[in-house]
C-alpha positions as a LaTeX table, in Angstrom:
\begin{tabular}{lrrr}
\hline
Residue & $x$ (\AA) & $y$ (\AA) & $z$ (\AA) \\
\hline
Met1 & $-124.53$ & $-7.97$ & $-147.30$ \\
Lys2 & $-125.55$ & $-5.51$ & $-144.53$ \\
Lys3 & $-126.69$ & $-8.76$ & $-142.38$ \\
Lys4 & $-123.25$ & $-10.17$ & $-142.94$ \\
Thr5 & $-121.35$ & $-7.10$ & $-141.62$ \\
Gln6 & $-123.55$ & $-6.69$ & $-138.62$ \\
His7 & $-122.91$ & $-10.54$ & $-137.86$ \\
Ile8 & $-119.05$ & $-9.54$ & $-138.52$ \\
Leu9 & $-119.28$ & $-6.73$ & $-136.27$ \\
Ile10 & $-120.42$ & $-8.89$ & $-133.54$ \\
Ala11 & $-118.04$ & $-11.25$ & $-133.74$ \\
Cys12 & $-115.40$ & $-8.94$ & $-133.67$ \\
Ile13 & $-117.05$ & $-7.25$ & $-130.42$ \\
Leu14 & $-117.30$ & $-10.61$ & $-128.58$ \\
Ala15 & $-113.69$ & $-11.47$ & $-129.47$ \\
Ala16 & $-112.53$ & $-8.00$ & $-128.13$ \\
Ala17 & $-114.35$ & $-8.59$ & $-124.77$ \\
Leu18 & $-113.11$ & $-12.11$ & $-124.71$ \\
Ile19 & $-109.41$ & $-11.19$ & $-125.28$ \\
Val20 & $-110.02$ & $-8.04$ & $-122.40$ \\
Ile21 & $-111.25$ & $-11.38$ & $-120.28$ \\
Ala22 & $-108.78$ & $-13.43$ & $-120.96$ \\
Ala23 & $-106.04$ & $-10.60$ & $-120.17$ \\
Phe24 & $-107.64$ & $-9.82$ & $-116.43$ \\
Ala25 & $-107.30$ & $-13.60$ & $-115.99$ \\
Val26 & $-103.83$ & $-14.23$ & $-117.08$ \\
Thr27 & $-102.26$ & $-11.21$ & $-115.22$ \\
Gly28 & $-104.18$ & $-11.81$ & $-112.11$ \\
Ile29 & $-106.16$ & $-8.46$ & $-112.17$ \\
Thr30 & $-109.47$ & $-8.33$ & $-110.12$ \\
Asp31 & $-111.46$ & $-5.69$ & $-108.97$ \\
Asp32 & $-109.08$ & $-5.54$ & $-105.46$ \\
Asn33 & $-105.90$ & $-4.46$ & $-106.78$ \\
Ile34 & $-106.88$ & $-2.43$ & $-109.73$ \\
Pro35 & $-104.98$ & 0.65 & $-109.36$ \\
Pro36 & $-107.39$ & 3.63 & $-108.61$ \\
Asp37 & $-108.61$ & 6.04 & $-111.05$ \\
Pro38 & $-106.74$ & 9.38 & $-110.60$ \\
Ala39 & $-109.71$ & 10.93 & $-109.44$ \\
Glu40 & $-109.61$ & 8.32 & $-106.18$ \\
Lys41 & $-106.28$ & 9.20 & $-105.22$ \\
Ile42 & $-105.69$ & 7.81 & $-101.69$ \\
Pro43 & $-104.98$ & 10.70 & $-99.15$ \\
Glu44 & $-101.49$ & 10.27 & $-97.70$ \\
Asn45 & $-100.58$ & 11.62 & $-94.33$ \\
Thr46 & $-97.28$ & 13.11 & $-95.01$ \\
Asp47 & $-95.04$ & 15.28 & $-97.12$ \\
Ser48 & $-92.44$ & 13.34 & $-97.66$ \\
Gln49 & $-90.96$ & 12.71 & $-101.38$ \\
Asn50 & $-88.78$ & 9.73 & $-100.23$ \\
Asn51 & $-91.57$ & 7.49 & $-98.84$ \\
Pro52 & $-95.00$ & 7.46 & $-100.96$ \\
Thr53 & $-96.60$ & 5.03 & $-99.19$ \\
Pro54 & $-96.17$ & 6.40 & $-95.67$ \\
Asn55 & $-98.55$ & 3.39 & $-93.78$ \\
Thr56 & $-97.57$ & 0.82 & $-96.24$ \\
Ile57 & $-95.40$ & $-1.61$ & $-94.57$ \\
Arg58 & $-92.39$ & $-2.73$ & $-96.03$ \\
Glu59 & $-90.89$ & $-6.49$ & $-95.53$ \\
Asn60 & $-87.68$ & $-6.92$ & $-94.63$ \\
Thr61 & $-87.20$ & $-3.49$ & $-93.74$ \\
Thr62 & $-86.78$ & $-1.97$ & $-90.38$ \\
Phe63 & $-89.50$ & 0.91 & $-89.79$ \\
Ile64 & $-90.59$ & 3.37 & $-87.29$ \\
Asn65 & $-94.77$ & 3.29 & $-86.56$ \\
Ile66 & $-95.58$ & 6.95 & $-85.13$ \\
His67 & $-98.98$ & 6.52 & $-83.75$ \\
His68 & $-101.10$ & 9.22 & $-82.09$ \\
Ala69 & $-104.10$ & 8.18 & $-79.85$ \\
Asp70 & $-106.52$ & 11.20 & $-81.54$ \\
Gly71 & $-106.06$ & 9.69 & $-85.10$ \\
Gly72 & $-103.24$ & 9.28 & $-87.17$ \\
Arg73 & $-99.82$ & 7.10 & $-88.05$ \\
Ile74 & $-97.50$ & 7.61 & $-90.04$ \\
Ile75 & $-94.58$ & 5.03 & $-90.69$ \\
Leu76 & $-90.81$ & 6.19 & $-91.57$ \\
Tyr77 & $-88.35$ & 4.14 & $-93.51$ \\
Pro78 & $-84.21$ & 4.41 & $-93.32$ \\
Glu79 & $-84.66$ & 7.17 & $-96.28$ \\
Asp80 & $-86.88$ & 9.47 & $-94.69$ \\
Pro81 & $-85.34$ & 12.48 & $-92.85$ \\
Glu82 & $-86.33$ & 11.82 & $-89.47$ \\
Phe83 & $-85.58$ & 8.33 & $-89.06$ \\
Ser84 & $-82.13$ & 8.57 & $-88.48$ \\
Ala85 & $-82.44$ & 10.66 & $-85.20$ \\
Ile86 & $-85.78$ & 9.19 & $-84.03$ \\
Glu87 & $-83.68$ & 5.59 & $-84.58$ \\
Thr88 & $-80.85$ & 7.24 & $-82.14$ \\
Glu89 & $-82.89$ & 8.16 & $-79.74$ \\
Cys90 & $-85.08$ & 4.79 & $-79.63$ \\
Tyr91 & $-81.57$ & 2.83 & $-79.32$ \\
Glu92 & $-80.54$ & 5.18 & $-76.55$ \\
Gln93 & $-84.03$ & 4.71 & $-74.63$ \\
Ile94 & $-83.17$ & 0.47 & $-74.82$ \\
Arg95 & $-79.45$ & 1.21 & $-74.11$ \\
Cys96 & $-80.83$ & 2.63 & $-70.82$ \\
Ile97 & $-83.01$ & 0.10 & $-69.63$ \\
Asn98 & $-82.20$ & $-0.78$ & $-65.89$ \\
Ala99 & $-84.82$ & $-3.25$ & $-65.03$ \\
Gln100 & $-87.54$ & $-5.88$ & $-65.84$ \\
Met101 & $-91.13$ & $-5.20$ & $-65.12$ \\
Lys102 & $-92.99$ & $-7.64$ & $-63.22$ \\
Thr103 & $-95.65$ & $-7.71$ & $-65.82$ \\
Gly104 & $-96.73$ & $-8.39$ & $-68.90$ \\
Phe105 & $-99.49$ & $-7.81$ & $-71.38$ \\
Ser106 & $-101.25$ & $-10.12$ & $-73.55$ \\
Gly107 & $-101.58$ & $-9.86$ & $-77.46$ \\
Ala108 & $-104.97$ & $-8.35$ & $-76.91$ \\
Glu109 & $-104.09$ & $-6.08$ & $-74.34$ \\
Leu110 & $-101.12$ & $-4.80$ & $-76.17$ \\
Asp111 & $-102.74$ & $-4.26$ & $-79.31$ \\
Ala112 & $-105.88$ & $-2.50$ & $-76.97$ \\
Met113 & $-103.02$ & $-0.24$ & $-75.83$ \\
Lys114 & $-101.54$ & 0.38 & $-79.31$ \\
Asn115 & $-105.15$ & 1.25 & $-80.38$ \\
Asn116 & $-105.77$ & 4.01 & $-77.96$ \\
Gly117 & $-102.27$ & 4.95 & $-77.11$ \\
Thr118 & $-99.96$ & 7.67 & $-78.67$ \\
Tyr119 & $-96.69$ & 6.06 & $-79.11$ \\
Val120 & $-92.94$ & 5.57 & $-81.48$ \\
Ala121 & $-92.45$ & 1.74 & $-82.29$ \\
Ile122 & $-89.31$ & 0.77 & $-83.55$ \\
Asn123 & $-89.81$ & $-2.56$ & $-85.96$ \\
Phe124 & $-86.75$ & $-4.16$ & $-86.86$ \\
Ser125 & $-86.30$ & $-6.09$ & $-89.90$ \\
Ala126 & $-84.47$ & $-9.13$ & $-88.25$ \\
Pro127 & $-83.99$ & $-9.83$ & $-84.55$ \\
Thr128 & $-81.69$ & $-7.25$ & $-82.96$ \\
Thr129 & $-79.67$ & $-7.61$ & $-79.58$ \\
Phe130 & $-79.07$ & $-4.66$ & $-77.46$ \\
Glu131 & $-76.62$ & $-4.51$ & $-74.60$ \\
Thr132 & $-78.51$ & $-2.65$ & $-71.58$ \\
Ser133 & $-77.83$ & $-1.06$ & $-68.42$ \\
Tyr134 & $-79.17$ & $-3.55$ & $-66.53$ \\
Ile135 & $-76.82$ & $-5.69$ & $-65.07$ \\
Val136 & $-77.83$ & $-9.14$ & $-64.08$ \\
Asp137 & $-75.10$ & $-10.97$ & $-62.44$ \\
Gly138 & $-72.64$ & $-8.21$ & $-62.35$ \\
Ser139 & $-72.68$ & $-8.22$ & $-66.26$ \\
Pro140 & $-75.22$ & $-5.87$ & $-68.73$ \\
Lys141 & $-78.08$ & $-7.81$ & $-69.53$ \\
Thr142 & $-78.36$ & $-8.17$ & $-73.29$ \\
Ile143 & $-81.74$ & $-8.63$ & $-74.94$ \\
Thr144 & $-82.79$ & $-9.57$ & $-78.24$ \\
Ile145 & $-86.07$ & $-8.40$ & $-79.90$ \\
Asp146 & $-88.39$ & $-7.67$ & $-82.81$ \\
Glu147 & $-90.04$ & $-4.79$ & $-81.77$ \\
Ala148 & $-89.81$ & $-1.89$ & $-79.18$ \\
Ile149 & $-92.87$ & 0.28 & $-78.21$ \\
Phe150 & $-92.41$ & 3.72 & $-76.52$ \\
Phe151 & $-96.01$ & 4.93 & $-75.30$ \\
Phe152 & $-96.49$ & 8.72 & $-74.32$ \\
Tyr153 & $-98.75$ & 10.65 & $-71.98$ \\
Ser154 & $-99.88$ & 7.48 & $-70.35$ \\
Glu155 & $-98.66$ & 5.53 & $-67.03$ \\
Tyr156 & $-96.46$ & 3.34 & $-69.47$ \\
Glu157 & $-94.17$ & 6.30 & $-70.13$ \\
Leu158 & $-91.33$ & 4.78 & $-68.28$ \\
Met159 & $-91.60$ & 1.21 & $-69.87$ \\
Ile160 & $-90.09$ & 0.17 & $-73.28$ \\
Ile161 & $-92.38$ & $-2.88$ & $-74.08$ \\
Thr162 & $-91.21$ & $-5.72$ & $-76.40$ \\
Pro163 & $-93.39$ & $-7.82$ & $-77.62$ \\
Met164 & $-92.84$ & $-11.44$ & $-78.44$ \\
Gln165 & $-94.61$ & $-14.64$ & $-79.38$ \\
Asn166 & $-97.11$ & $-14.97$ & $-76.09$ \\
Ala167 & $-96.30$ & $-11.78$ & $-74.30$ \\
Ala168 & $-94.77$ & $-8.90$ & $-74.12$ \\
Gly169 & $-91.23$ & $-8.08$ & $-72.39$ \\
Val170 & $-91.69$ & $-5.06$ & $-70.02$ \\
Trp171 & $-88.52$ & $-3.00$ & $-69.32$ \\
Gly172 & $-87.96$ & $-0.10$ & $-67.11$ \\
Thr173 & $-85.54$ & 2.85 & $-68.52$ \\
Ser174 & $-83.68$ & 5.35 & $-66.79$ \\
Arg175 & $-84.21$ & 7.81 & $-69.93$ \\
Asp176 & $-86.80$ & 10.08 & $-69.74$ \\
Arg177 & $-89.12$ & 10.53 & $-73.07$ \\
Gly178 & $-88.24$ & 14.22 & $-73.65$ \\
Glu179 & $-86.26$ & 14.01 & $-76.51$ \\
Leu180 & $-88.31$ & 11.50 & $-78.32$ \\
Lys181 & $-90.81$ & 13.65 & $-77.66$ \\
Lys182 & $-89.12$ & 16.91 & $-79.19$ \\
Leu183 & $-88.46$ & 14.50 & $-82.33$ \\
Val184 & $-91.51$ & 13.25 & $-83.00$ \\
Asp185 & $-93.72$ & 16.55 & $-82.34$ \\
Pro186 & $-93.48$ & 17.94 & $-85.60$ \\
Ile187 & $-94.59$ & 14.48 & $-86.72$ \\
Phe188 & $-97.55$ & 14.54 & $-84.74$ \\
Gln189 & $-98.47$ & 18.38 & $-85.98$ \\
Lys190 & $-98.70$ & 16.68 & $-89.87$ \\
Leu191 & $-101.21$ & 14.43 & $-88.67$ \\
\hline
\end{tabular}
């Protein structure tokens, strides 16, 4: 009788193990997407209650990427309190474009500039068209962009860079970065 109980117990343990393995296989849970243990909580770079994952990029949502050369990045979404004022200033920077610079950057060059630079970038959920102050053939030039990058503290401070598939559009603006700096300085202090 004792041996029969041991066999039943072993069979139950094996059946339970197979059920757990099958559950993982059916739900697609792997070691890569098991939620972290509460003791291993991933630190966040923001106090924002509205954006619980500040460095995660959401698809189909306009967002603002704030990056500091000394390290740290924060992503703002429309529900974040700082978003609206920074977005408005980015739009004003774009509206004040007054020239196209006769220079360009490869994707690799732009990636290196972004990795080592302090900037604000606004990424649009869909290509967005702006009317600028740049007069071409007697009319304000309109540009359609996916992203606009505004560097601080570098030789690129008077430029707006708009990445495209094969190269980056580079624009001059008549608006300085003073207001944009004032808006993002409190965020830089948190990084």
